[in-house]
DRENBA-7861 format. One record per residue: x, y, z of N, C-alpha, C in turn; chain; residue in three letters; residue number from 1. Coordinates in nm, 4 decimals. Example, Ala and Ser with C-alpha at 12.3 -4.5 7.8 and 13.67 -1.06 7.14 Angstrom:
REM residues 2
<n.c1->1.3190; n.c2->-0.5690; n.c3->0.7800; ca.c1->1.2300; ca.c2->-0.4500; ca.c3->0.7800; c.c1->1.3200; c.c2->-0.3300; c.c3->0.7800; kette->A; rest->ALA; nr->1>
<n.c1->1.2850; n.c2->-0.2250; n.c3->0.7080; ca.c1->1.3670; ca.c2->-0.1060; ca.c3->0.7140; c.c1->1.2900; c.c2->0.0030; c.c3->0.7870; kette->A; rest->SER; nr->2>
//
This chain:
REM residues 111
<n.c1->-1.2227; n.c2->-6.4677; n.c3->3.6239; ca.c1->-1.1091; ca.c2->-6.3879; ca.c3->3.5819; c.c1->-1.0314; c.c2->-6.3444; c.c3->3.7052; kette->A; rest->MET; nr->1>
<n.c1->-0.9077; n.c2->-6.3795; n.c3->3.7148; ca.c1->-0.8311; ca.c2->-6.3531; ca.c3->3.8369; c.c1->-0.8105; c.c2->-6.2056; c.c3->3.8710; kette->A; rest->PRO; nr->2>
<n.c1->-0.8077; n.c2->-6.1169; n.c3->3.7717; ca.c1->-0.7832; ca.c2->-5.9752; ca.c3->3.7990; c.c1->-0.9103; c.c2->-5.8914; c.c3->3.8007; kette->A; rest->ASP; nr->3>
<n.c1->-1.0247; n.c2->-5.9524; n.c3->3.7849; ca.c1->-1.1508; ca.c2->-5.8793; ca.c3->3.7777; c.c1->-1.1996; c.c2->-5.8434; c.c3->3.9178; kette->A; rest->CYS; nr->4>
<n.c1->-1.2186; n.c2->-5.7143; n.c3->3.9410; ca.c1->-1.2662; ca.c2->-5.6654; ca.c3->4.0702; c.c1->-1.3982; c.c2->-5.7302; c.c3->4.1103; kette->A; rest->LEU; nr->5>
<n.c1->-1.4946; n.c2->-5.7359; n.c3->4.0178; ca.c1->-1.6252; ca.c2->-5.7901; ca.c3->4.0523; c.c1->-1.6204; c.c2->-5.9415; c.c3->4.0739; kette->A; rest->PHE; nr->6>
<n.c1->-1.5350; n.c2->-6.0126; n.c3->4.0023; ca.c1->-1.5182; ca.c2->-6.1560; ca.c3->4.0281; c.c1->-1.4642; c.c2->-6.1777; c.c3->4.1690; kette->A; rest->CYS; nr->7>
<n.c1->-1.3754; n.c2->-6.0895; n.c3->4.2125; ca.c1->-1.3223; ca.c2->-6.0984; ca.c3->4.3495; c.c1->-1.4319; c.c2->-6.0743; c.c3->4.4521; kette->A; rest->LYS; nr->8>
<n.c1->-1.5285; n.c2->-5.9870; n.c3->4.4206; ca.c1->-1.6413; ca.c2->-5.9664; ca.c3->4.5113; c.c1->-1.7290; c.c2->-6.0910; c.c3->4.5169; kette->A; rest->LEU; nr->9>
<n.c1->-1.7537; n.c2->-6.1514; n.c3->4.4009; ca.c1->-1.8334; ca.c2->-6.2740; ca.c3->4.3953; c.c1->-1.7673; c.c2->-6.3836; c.c3->4.4782; kette->A; rest->VAL; nr->10>
<n.c1->-1.6363; n.c2->-6.3944; n.c3->4.4687; ca.c1->-1.5613; ca.c2->-6.4981; ca.c3->4.5405; c.c1->-1.5336; c.c2->-6.4617; c.c3->4.6865; kette->A; rest->GLU; nr->11>
<n.c1->-1.5804; n.c2->-6.3434; n.c3->4.7274; ca.c1->-1.5616; ca.c2->-6.2934; ca.c3->4.8649; c.c1->-1.4147; c.c2->-6.2718; c.c3->4.9004; kette->A; rest->ARG; nr->12>
<n.c1->-1.3347; n.c2->-6.2424; n.c3->4.7984; ca.c1->-1.1949; ca.c2->-6.2068; ca.c3->4.8220; c.c1->-1.1830; c.c2->-6.0612; c.c3->4.8642; kette->A; rest->GLN; nr->13>
<n.c1->-1.2866; n.c2->-5.9827; n.c3->4.8345; ca.c1->-1.2944; ca.c2->-5.8421; ca.c3->4.8741; c.c1->-1.4308; c.c2->-5.8189; c.c3->4.9378; kette->A; rest->LEU; nr->14>
<n.c1->-1.4393; n.c2->-5.7245; n.c3->5.0314; ca.c1->-1.5687; ca.c2->-5.6982; ca.c3->5.0956; c.c1->-1.6608; c.c2->-5.6146; c.c3->5.0063; kette->A; rest->PRO; nr->15>
<n.c1->-1.7899; n.c2->-5.6313; n.c3->5.0258; ca.c1->-1.8900; ca.c2->-5.5475; ca.c3->4.9600; c.c1->-2.0142; c.c2->-5.5445; c.c3->5.0480; kette->A; rest->SER; nr->16>
<n.c1->-2.0954; n.c2->-5.4436; n.c3->5.0271; ca.c1->-2.2202; ca.c2->-5.4275; ca.c3->5.1009; c.c1->-2.3320; c.c2->-5.4934; c.c3->5.0193; kette->A; rest->ASP; nr->17>
<n.c1->-2.3439; n.c2->-5.6251; n.c3->5.0342; ca.c1->-2.4368; ca.c2->-5.7052; ca.c3->4.9542; c.c1->-2.5807; c.c2->-5.6736; c.c3->4.9944; kette->A; rest->VAL; nr->18>
<n.c1->-2.6652; n.c2->-5.6493; n.c3->4.8938; ca.c1->-2.8073; ca.c2->-5.6265; ca.c3->4.9187; c.c1->-2.8934; c.c2->-5.7409; c.c3->4.8666; kette->A; rest->VAL; nr->19>
<n.c1->-2.8383; n.c2->-5.8234; n.c3->4.7775; ca.c1->-2.9117; ca.c2->-5.9374; ca.c3->4.7243; c.c1->-2.8113; c.c2->-6.0351; c.c3->4.6641; kette->A; rest->TYR; nr->20>
<n.c1->-2.8425; n.c2->-6.1642; n.c3->4.6785; ca.c1->-2.7598; ca.c2->-6.2669; ca.c3->4.6154; c.c1->-2.8436; c.c2->-6.3905; c.c3->4.5910; kette->A; rest->GLU; nr->21>
<n.c1->-2.8225; n.c2->-6.4528; n.c3->4.4763; ca.c1->-2.8775; ca.c2->-6.5843; ca.c3->4.4482; c.c1->-2.7722; c.c2->-6.6623; c.c3->4.3700; kette->A; rest->ASP; nr->22>
<n.c1->-2.8096; n.c2->-6.7708; n.c3->4.3080; ca.c1->-2.7119; ca.c2->-6.8535; ca.c3->4.2358; c.c1->-2.6569; c.c2->-6.7855; c.c3->4.1112; kette->A; rest->ASP; nr->23>
<n.c1->-2.7276; n.c2->-6.6861; n.c3->4.0586; ca.c1->-2.6933; ca.c2->-6.6267; ca.c3->3.9295; c.c1->-2.6352; c.c2->-6.4860; c.c3->3.9422; kette->A; rest->VAL; nr->24>
<n.c1->-2.6853; n.c2->-6.4071; n.c3->4.0371; ca.c1->-2.6447; ca.c2->-6.2667; ca.c3->4.0466; c.c1->-2.6005; c.c2->-6.2286; c.c3->4.1879; kette->A; rest->VAL; nr->25>
<n.c1->-2.5249; n.c2->-6.1199; n.c3->4.1915; ca.c1->-2.4851; ca.c2->-6.0553; ca.c3->4.3162; c.c1->-2.5184; c.c2->-5.9079; c.c3->4.3000; kette->A; rest->LEU; nr->26>
<n.c1->-2.5808; n.c2->-5.8492; n.c3->4.4014; ca.c1->-2.6132; ca.c2->-5.7057; ca.c3->4.3994; c.c1->-2.5559; c.c2->-5.6430; c.c3->4.5251; kette->A; rest->ALA; nr->27>
<n.c1->-2.4938; n.c2->-5.5260; n.c3->4.5077; ca.c1->-2.4293; ca.c2->-5.4589; ca.c3->4.6203; c.c1->-2.4348; c.c2->-5.3083; c.c3->4.6005; kette->A; rest->PHE; nr->28>
<n.c1->-2.4274; n.c2->-5.2357; n.c3->4.7113; ca.c1->-2.4278; ca.c2->-5.0904; ca.c3->4.7053; c.c1->-2.2989; c.c2->-5.0399; c.c3->4.6416; kette->A; rest->ASN; nr->29>
<n.c1->-2.3115; n.c2->-4.9409; n.c3->4.5539; ca.c1->-2.1964; ca.c2->-4.8791; ca.c3->4.4892; c.c1->-2.1162; c.c2->-4.8023; c.c3->4.5942; kette->A; rest->ASP; nr->30>
<n.c1->-1.9837; n.c2->-4.8095; n.c3->4.5862; ca.c1->-1.9004; ca.c2->-4.7402; ca.c3->4.6851; c.c1->-1.8897; c.c2->-4.5904; c.c3->4.6569; kette->A; rest->ILE; nr->31>
<n.c1->-1.9317; n.c2->-4.5475; n.c3->4.5375; ca.c1->-1.9363; ca.c2->-4.4050; ca.c3->4.5032; c.c1->-2.0756; c.c2->-4.3737; c.c3->4.4483; kette->A; rest->GLN; nr->32>
<n.c1->-2.1769; n.c2->-4.3754; n.c3->4.5351; ca.c1->-2.3149; ca.c2->-4.3624; ca.c3->4.4878; c.c1->-2.3427; c.c2->-4.2277; c.c3->4.4206; kette->A; rest->PRO; nr->33>
<n.c1->-2.4197; n.c2->-4.2346; n.c3->4.3135; ca.c1->-2.4614; ca.c2->-4.1162; ca.c3->4.2394; c.c1->-2.6057; c.c2->-4.0781; c.c3->4.2704; kette->A; rest->GLN; nr->34>
<n.c1->-2.6702; n.c2->-4.1538; n.c3->4.3592; ca.c1->-2.8077; ca.c2->-4.1295; ca.c3->4.4020; c.c1->-2.8255; c.c2->-4.1976; c.c3->4.5373; kette->A; rest->ALA; nr->35>
<n.c1->-2.9319; n.c2->-4.1634; n.c3->4.6116; ca.c1->-2.9533; ca.c2->-4.2290; ca.c3->4.7412; c.c1->-2.9554; c.c2->-4.3818; c.c3->4.7324; kette->A; rest->PRO; nr->36>
<n.c1->-3.0161; n.c2->-4.4337; n.c3->4.6272; ca.c1->-3.0060; ca.c2->-4.5770; ca.c3->4.5972; c.c1->-2.9182; c.c2->-4.5899; c.c3->4.4737; kette->A; rest->THR; nr->37>
<n.c1->-2.8061; n.c2->-4.6572; n.c3->4.4899; ca.c1->-2.7183; ca.c2->-4.6867; ca.c3->4.3754; c.c1->-2.6626; c.c2->-4.8267; c.c3->4.3993; kette->A; rest->HIS; nr->38>
<n.c1->-2.7277; n.c2->-4.9224; n.c3->4.3378; ca.c1->-2.6933; ca.c2->-5.0636; ca.c3->4.3531; c.c1->-2.6377; c.c2->-5.1144; c.c3->4.2213; kette->A; rest->VAL; nr->39>
<n.c1->-2.5310; n.c2->-5.1904; n.c3->4.2276; ca.c1->-2.4756; ca.c2->-5.2586; ca.c3->4.1104; c.c1->-2.5215; c.c2->-5.4032; c.c3->4.1147; kette->A; rest->LEU; nr->40>
<n.c1->-2.5723; n.c2->-5.4507; n.c3->4.0028; ca.c1->-2.6225; ca.c2->-5.5874; ca.c3->3.9928; c.c1->-2.5412; c.c2->-5.6559; c.c3->3.8836; kette->A; rest->ILE; nr->41>
<n.c1->-2.4753; n.c2->-5.7651; n.c3->3.9214; ca.c1->-2.3832; ca.c2->-5.8317; ca.c3->3.8294; c.c1->-2.4164; c.c2->-5.9794; c.c3->3.8158; kette->A; rest->ILE; nr->42>
<n.c1->-2.3896; n.c2->-6.0365; n.c3->3.6982; ca.c1->-2.3965; ca.c2->-6.1824; ca.c3->3.6890; c.c1->-2.2743; c.c2->-6.2401; c.c3->3.7605; kette->A; rest->PRO; nr->43>
<n.c1->-2.2909; n.c2->-6.3511; n.c3->3.8268; ca.c1->-2.1766; ca.c2->-6.4131; ca.c3->3.8948; c.c1->-2.0754; c.c2->-6.4678; c.c3->3.7941; kette->A; rest->LYS; nr->44>
<n.c1->-2.1245; n.c2->-6.5090; n.c3->3.6801; ca.c1->-2.0353; ca.c2->-6.5579; ca.c3->3.5743; c.c1->-1.9748; c.c2->-6.4381; c.c3->3.5026; kette->A; rest->ARG; nr->45>
<n.c1->-1.8455; n.c2->-6.4397; n.c3->3.4828; ca.c1->-1.7766; ca.c2->-6.3263; ca.c3->3.4215; c.c1->-1.8122; c.c2->-6.3106; c.c3->3.2747; kette->A; rest->HIS; nr->46>
<n.c1->-1.8571; n.c2->-6.1907; n.c3->3.2402; ca.c1->-1.8758; ca.c2->-6.1462; ca.c3->3.1027; c.c1->-1.8229; c.c2->-6.0041; c.c3->3.1020; kette->A; rest->VAL; nr->47>
<n.c1->-1.7288; n.c2->-5.9726; n.c3->3.0139; ca.c1->-1.6584; ca.c2->-5.8447; ca.c3->3.0206; c.c1->-1.7456; c.c2->-5.7243; c.c3->2.9867; kette->A; rest->ALA; nr->48>
<n.c1->-1.8162; n.c2->-5.7278; n.c3->2.8750; ca.c1->-1.8946; ca.c2->-5.6121; ca.c3->2.8327; c.c1->-2.0305; c.c2->-5.6562; c.c3->2.7799; kette->A; rest->THR; nr->49>
<n.c1->-2.1189; n.c2->-5.5598; n.c3->2.7608; ca.c1->-2.2488; ca.c2->-5.5870; ca.c3->2.6997; c.c1->-2.2289; c.c2->-5.6535; c.c3->2.5634; kette->A; rest->VAL; nr->50>
<n.c1->-2.1258; n.c2->-5.6142; n.c3->2.4907; ca.c1->-2.0983; ca.c2->-5.6726; ca.c3->2.3594; c.c1->-2.0662; c.c2->-5.8212; c.c3->2.3673; kette->A; rest->ASN; nr->51>
<n.c1->-2.0233; n.c2->-5.8688; n.c3->2.4831; ca.c1->-1.9826; ca.c2->-6.0081; ca.c3->2.4996; c.c1->-2.0936; c.c2->-6.0987; c.c3->2.5514; kette->A; rest->ASP; nr->52>
<n.c1->-2.2099; n.c2->-6.0432; n.c3->2.5798; ca.c1->-2.3205; ca.c2->-6.1244; ca.c3->2.6325; c.c1->-2.3732; c.c2->-6.2133; c.c3->2.5205; kette->A; rest->VAL; nr->53>
<n.c1->-2.3638; n.c2->-6.3447; n.c3->2.5414; ca.c1->-2.4065; ca.c2->-6.4410; ca.c3->2.4400; c.c1->-2.5512; c.c2->-6.4860; c.c3->2.4607; kette->A; rest->ALA; nr->54>
<n.c1->-2.6024; n.c2->-6.4708; n.c3->2.5808; ca.c1->-2.7364; ca.c2->-6.5163; ca.c3->2.6141; c.c1->-2.8156; c.c2->-6.3975; c.c3->2.6690; kette->A; rest->ASP; nr->55>
<n.c1->-2.9170; n.c2->-6.3551; n.c3->2.5963; ca.c1->-2.9950; ca.c2->-6.2361; ca.c3->2.6337; c.c1->-3.0658; c.c2->-6.2514; c.c3->2.7682; kette->A; rest->ALA; nr->56>
<n.c1->-3.0767; n.c2->-6.3741; n.c3->2.8180; ca.c1->-3.1389; ca.c2->-6.3930; ca.c3->2.9498; c.c1->-3.0583; c.c2->-6.3248; c.c3->3.0602; kette->A; rest->ARG; nr->57>
<n.c1->-2.9296; n.c2->-6.3005; n.c3->3.0351; ca.c1->-2.8487; ca.c2->-6.2256; ca.c3->3.1318; c.c1->-2.9137; c.c2->-6.0904; c.c3->3.1579; kette->A; rest->VAL; nr->58>
<n.c1->-2.9537; n.c2->-6.0208; n.c3->3.0507; ca.c1->-3.0142; ca.c2->-5.8888; ca.c3->3.0643; c.c1->-3.1465; c.c2->-5.8955; c.c3->3.1394; kette->A; rest->PHE; nr->59>
<n.c1->-3.2319; n.c2->-5.9900; n.c3->3.1010; ca.c1->-3.3632; ca.c2->-5.9974; ca.c3->3.1662; c.c1->-3.3488; c.c2->-6.0318; c.c3->3.3138; kette->A; rest->SER; nr->60>
<n.c1->-3.2542; n.c2->-6.1171; n.c3->3.3471; ca.c1->-3.2330; ca.c2->-6.1519; ca.c3->3.4872; c.c1->-3.1867; c.c2->-6.0301; c.c3->3.5668; kette->A; rest->THR; nr->61>
<n.c1->-3.0910; n.c2->-5.9555; n.c3->3.5141; ca.c1->-3.0421; ca.c2->-5.8369; ca.c3->3.5844; c.c1->-3.1529; c.c2->-5.7337; c.c3->3.6009; kette->A; rest->LEU; nr->62>
<n.c1->-3.2340; n.c2->-5.7143; n.c3->3.4994; ca.c1->-3.3432; ca.c2->-5.6169; ca.c3->3.5069; c.c1->-3.4505; c.c2->-5.6629; c.c3->3.6048; kette->A; rest->ILE; nr->63>
<n.c1->-3.4825; n.c2->-5.7913; n.c3->3.6056; ca.c1->-3.5798; ca.c2->-5.8425; ca.c3->3.7027; c.c1->-3.5311; c.c2->-5.8212; c.c3->3.8460; kette->A; rest->GLU; nr->64>
<n.c1->-3.4030; n.c2->-5.8454; n.c3->3.8704; ca.c1->-3.3491; ca.c2->-5.8236; ca.c3->4.0055; c.c1->-3.3510; c.c2->-5.6759; c.c3->4.0414; kette->A; rest->ARG; nr->65>
<n.c1->-3.3214; n.c2->-5.5891; n.c3->3.9436; ca.c1->-3.3277; ca.c2->-5.4445; ca.c3->3.9683; c.c1->-3.4696; c.c2->-5.4042; c.c3->4.0078; kette->A; rest->ALA; nr->66>
<n.c1->-3.5678; n.c2->-5.4548; n.c3->3.9359; ca.c1->-3.7085; ca.c2->-5.4258; ca.c3->3.9678; c.c1->-3.7423; c.c2->-5.4695; c.c3->4.1096; kette->A; rest->ARG; nr->67>
<n.c1->-3.6987; n.c2->-5.5894; n.c3->4.1466; ca.c1->-3.7275; ca.c2->-5.6417; ca.c3->4.2802; c.c1->-3.6604; c.c2->-5.5578; c.c3->4.3892; kette->A; rest->ASP; nr->68>
<n.c1->-3.5358; n.c2->-5.5188; n.c3->4.3655; ca.c1->-3.4637; ca.c2->-5.4364; ca.c3->4.4639; c.c1->-3.5279; c.c2->-5.2985; c.c3->4.4735; kette->A; rest->ILE; nr->69>
<n.c1->-3.5712; n.c2->-5.2422; n.c3->4.3603; ca.c1->-3.6402; ca.c2->-5.1125; ca.c3->4.3620; c.c1->-3.7675; c.c2->-5.1211; c.c3->4.4450; kette->A; rest->ALA; nr->70>
<n.c1->-3.8416; n.c2->-5.2281; n.c3->4.4308; ca.c1->-3.9625; ca.c2->-5.2475; ca.c3->4.5129; c.c1->-3.9250; c.c2->-5.2573; c.c3->4.6602; kette->A; rest->ARG; nr->71>
<n.c1->-3.8232; n.c2->-5.3373; n.c3->4.6894; ca.c1->-3.7781; ca.c2->-5.3566; ca.c3->4.8278; c.c1->-3.7333; c.c2->-5.2247; c.c3->4.8902; kette->A; rest->GLN; nr->72>
<n.c1->-3.6675; n.c2->-5.1406; n.c3->4.8121; ca.c1->-3.6167; ca.c2->-5.0117; ca.c3->4.8610; c.c1->-3.7228; c.c2->-4.9023; c.c3->4.8635; kette->A; rest->ARG; nr->73>
<n.c1->-3.8413; n.c2->-4.9321; n.c3->4.8115; ca.c1->-3.9498; ca.c2->-4.8344; ca.c3->4.8123; c.c1->-3.9384; c.c2->-4.7258; c.c3->4.7069; kette->A; rest->GLY; nr->74>
<n.c1->-3.8673; n.c2->-4.7521; n.c3->4.5984; ca.c1->-3.8504; ca.c2->-4.6510; ca.c3->4.4931; c.c1->-3.9191; c.c2->-4.6902; c.c3->4.3623; kette->A; rest->ILE; nr->75>
<n.c1->-3.9846; n.c2->-4.8045; n.c3->4.3595; ca.c1->-4.0442; ca.c2->-4.8520; ca.c3->4.2339; c.c1->-4.1531; c.c2->-4.7576; c.c3->4.1837; kette->A; rest->ALA; nr->76>
<n.c1->-4.2364; n.c2->-4.7089; n.c3->4.2724; ca.c1->-4.3482; ca.c2->-4.6237; ca.c3->4.2305; c.c1->-4.3043; c.c2->-4.4831; c.c3->4.1940; kette->A; rest->GLU; nr->77>
<n.c1->-4.2075; n.c2->-4.4272; n.c3->4.2659; ca.c1->-4.1622; ca.c2->-4.2912; ca.c3->4.2351; c.c1->-4.0718; c.c2->-4.2894; c.c3->4.1127; kette->A; rest->SER; nr->78>
<n.c1->-4.0036; n.c2->-4.3993; n.c3->4.0865; ca.c1->-3.9220; ca.c2->-4.4120; ca.c3->3.9668; c.c1->-3.7755; c.c2->-4.4344; c.c3->3.9950; kette->A; rest->GLY; nr->79>
<n.c1->-3.7101; n.c2->-4.4955; n.c3->3.9000; ca.c1->-3.5680; ca.c2->-4.5286; ca.c3->3.9097; c.c1->-3.5104; c.c2->-4.5431; c.c3->3.7702; kette->A; rest->TYR; nr->80>
<n.c1->-3.3793; n.c2->-4.5485; n.c3->3.7639; ca.c1->-3.3096; ca.c2->-4.5643; ca.c3->3.6364; c.c1->-3.2276; c.c2->-4.6929; c.c3->3.6418; kette->A; rest->ARG; nr->81>
<n.c1->-3.2246; n.c2->-4.7652; n.c3->3.5293; ca.c1->-3.1351; ca.c2->-4.8790; ca.c3->3.5131; c.c1->-3.0432; c.c2->-4.8467; c.c3->3.3958; kette->A; rest->VAL; nr->82>
<n.c1->-2.9149; n.c2->-4.8799; n.c3->3.4122; ca.c1->-2.8163; ca.c2->-4.8345; ca.c3->3.3156; c.c1->-2.7031; c.c2->-4.9355; c.c3->3.3009; kette->A; rest->LEU; nr->83>
<n.c1->-2.6686; n.c2->-4.9660; n.c3->3.1757; ca.c1->-2.5483; ca.c2->-5.0427; ca.c3->3.1441; c.c1->-2.4499; c.c2->-4.9466; c.c3->3.0782; kette->A; rest->PHE; nr->84>
<n.c1->-2.3243; n.c2->-4.9522; n.c3->3.1148; ca.c1->-2.2178; ca.c2->-4.8804; ca.c3->3.0450; c.c1->-2.1385; c.c2->-4.9844; c.c3->2.9659; kette->A; rest->ASN; nr->85>
<n.c1->-2.0937; n.c2->-4.9482; n.c3->2.8464; ca.c1->-2.0186; ca.c2->-5.0423; ca.c3->2.7636; c.c1->-1.8962; c.c2->-4.9752; c.c3->2.7032; kette->A; rest->CYS; nr->86>
<n.c1->-1.7810; n.c2->-5.0240; n.c3->2.7411; ca.c1->-1.6516; ca.c2->-4.9803; ca.c3->2.6885; c.c1->-1.6209; c.c2->-4.8339; c.c3->2.7258; kette->A; rest->ASN; nr->87>
<n.c1->-1.5021; n.c2->-4.7863; n.c3->2.6929; ca.c1->-1.4565; ca.c2->-4.6555; ca.c3->2.7429; c.c1->-1.5474; c.c2->-4.5370; c.c3->2.7102; kette->A; rest->PRO; nr->88>
<n.c1->-1.5926; n.c2->-4.5262; n.c3->2.5864; ca.c1->-1.6763; ca.c2->-4.4115; ca.c3->2.5503; c.c1->-1.8143; c.c2->-4.4203; c.c3->2.6140; kette->A; rest->HIS; nr->89>
<n.c1->-1.8535; n.c2->-4.5392; n.c3->2.6580; ca.c1->-1.9807; ca.c2->-4.5573; ca.c3->2.7278; c.c1->-1.9686; c.c2->-4.5426; c.c3->2.8779; kette->A; rest->GLY; nr->90>
<n.c1->-1.8466; n.c2->-4.5176; n.c3->2.9253; ca.c1->-1.8258; ca.c2->-4.4957; ca.c3->3.0682; c.c1->-1.7961; c.c2->-4.6192; c.c3->3.1504; kette->A; rest->GLY; nr->91>
<n.c1->-1.7720; n.c2->-4.7336; n.c3->3.0865; ca.c1->-1.7431; ca.c2->-4.8553; ca.c3->3.1617; c.c1->-1.6023; c.c2->-4.8484; c.c3->3.2192; kette->A; rest->GLN; nr->92>
<n.c1->-1.5903; n.c2->-4.8733; n.c3->3.3494; ca.c1->-1.4596; ca.c2->-4.8718; ca.c3->3.4149; c.c1->-1.4215; c.c2->-5.0074; c.c3->3.4720; kette->A; rest->THR; nr->93>
<n.c1->-1.5203; n.c2->-5.0911; n.c3->3.5033; ca.c1->-1.4932; ca.c2->-5.2275; ca.c3->3.5484; c.c1->-1.5454; c.c2->-5.3205; c.c3->3.4390; kette->A; rest->VAL; nr->94>
<n.c1->-1.4572; n.c2->-5.4043; n.c3->3.3867; ca.c1->-1.4921; ca.c2->-5.4885; ca.c3->3.2729; c.c1->-1.5489; c.c2->-5.6229; c.c3->3.3178; kette->A; rest->TYR; nr->95>
<n.c1->-1.6673; n.c2->-5.6128; n.c3->3.3768; ca.c1->-1.7544; ca.c2->-5.7227; ca.c3->3.4148; c.c1->-1.8936; c.c2->-5.6621; c.c3->3.4030; kette->A; rest->HIS; nr->96>
<n.c1->-1.9765; n.c2->-5.7160; n.c3->3.3171; ca.c1->-2.1091; ca.c2->-5.6580; ca.c3->3.2929; c.c1->-2.1771; c.c2->-5.6279; c.c3->3.4256; kette->A; rest->VAL; nr->97>
<n.c1->-2.2340; n.c2->-5.5078; n.c3->3.4361; ca.c1->-2.3081; ca.c2->-5.4712; ca.c3->3.5553; c.c1->-2.4163; c.c2->-5.3701; c.c3->3.5214; kette->A; rest->HIS; nr->98>
<n.c1->-2.5243; n.c2->-5.3818; n.c3->3.5935; ca.c1->-2.6387; ca.c2->-5.2934; ca.c3->3.5781; c.c1->-2.6417; c.c2->-5.1996; c.c3->3.6974; kette->A; rest->LEU; nr->99>
<n.c1->-2.6518; n.c2->-5.0699; n.c3->3.6698; ca.c1->-2.6670; ca.c2->-4.9704; ca.c3->3.7754; c.c1->-2.8165; c.c2->-4.9502; c.c3->3.8007; kette->A; rest->HIS; nr->100>
<n.c1->-2.8577; n.c2->-4.9588; n.c3->3.9257; ca.c1->-2.9925; ca.c2->-4.9233; ca.c3->3.9686; c.c1->-2.9792; c.c2->-4.7942; c.c3->4.0483; kette->A; rest->LEU; nr->101>
<n.c1->-3.0395; n.c2->-4.6870; n.c3->3.9979; ca.c1->-3.0293; ca.c2->-4.5551; ca.c3->4.0606; c.c1->-3.1680; c.c2->-4.5017; c.c3->4.0913; kette->A; rest->LEU; nr->102>
<n.c1->-3.1861; n.c2->-4.4470; n.c3->4.2100; ca.c1->-3.3138; ca.c2->-4.3879; ca.c3->4.2445; c.c1->-3.3103; c.c2->-4.3229; c.c3->4.3817; kette->A; rest->GLY; nr->103>
<n.c1->-3.4275; n.c2->-4.2854; n.c3->4.4287; ca.c1->-3.4386; ca.c2->-4.2247; ca.c3->4.5603; c.c1->-3.4429; c.c2->-4.0734; c.c3->4.5574; kette->A; rest->GLY; nr->104>
<n.c1->-3.4313; n.c2->-4.0153; n.c3->4.4381; ca.c1->-3.4466; ca.c2->-3.8707; ca.c3->4.4191; c.c1->-3.4697; c.c2->-3.8462; c.c3->4.2705; kette->A; rest->ARG; nr->105>
<n.c1->-3.5122; n.c2->-3.7248; n.c3->4.2390; ca.c1->-3.5319; ca.c2->-3.6885; ca.c3->4.0989; c.c1->-3.3970; c.c2->-3.6928; c.c3->4.0270; kette->A; rest->GLN; nr->106>
<n.c1->-3.3872; n.c2->-3.7684; n.c3->3.9201; ca.c1->-3.2634; ca.c2->-3.7793; ca.c3->3.8429; c.c1->-3.2715; c.c2->-3.6886; c.c3->3.7205; kette->A; rest->LEU; nr->107>
<n.c1->-3.1592; n.c2->-3.6384; n.c3->3.6765; ca.c1->-3.1551; ca.c2->-3.5542; ca.c3->3.5574; c.c1->-3.2007; c.c2->-3.6298; c.c3->3.4343; kette->A; rest->GLY; nr->108>
<n.c1->-3.2526; n.c2->-3.5565; n.c3->3.3391; ca.c1->-3.3007; ca.c2->-3.6183; ca.c3->3.2146; c.c1->-3.1817; c.c2->-3.6524; c.c3->3.1254; kette->A; rest->ARG; nr->109>
<n.c1->-3.1964; n.c2->-3.7599; n.c3->3.0522; ca.c1->-3.0986; ca.c2->-3.7997; ca.c3->2.9517; c.c1->-3.1552; c.c2->-3.7671; c.c3->2.8151; kette->A; rest->LEU; nr->110>
<n.c1->-3.0708; n.c2->-3.7205; n.c3->2.7272; ca.c1->-3.1127; ca.c2->-3.6994; ca.c3->2.5891; c.c1->-3.1915; c.c2->-3.5804; c.c3->2.5697; kette->A; rest->GLY; nr->111>
//
């Protein structure tokens, strides 16, 4: 998608602080972190929202990478949060599916 911010990061048209990359995903530090570790993990192939994911393996791949990055960052044992936002009421601001990995301190409870 030519106007998608995250597609531009994948194509290296814009800079990012990459923490992991393979053929399927790109992971980078969030520019407005909400926790000491705040990594965004995205599929390289453009999918706008969670509602548009046609293959559930997208989710498992993103979660597996989040787990691996949490281990690498030393936060797996103390705990971390993984989060998808979907559409405006869900807090989505960039319309390219992405998983937030948050950790490194005690996070507030949800619900």
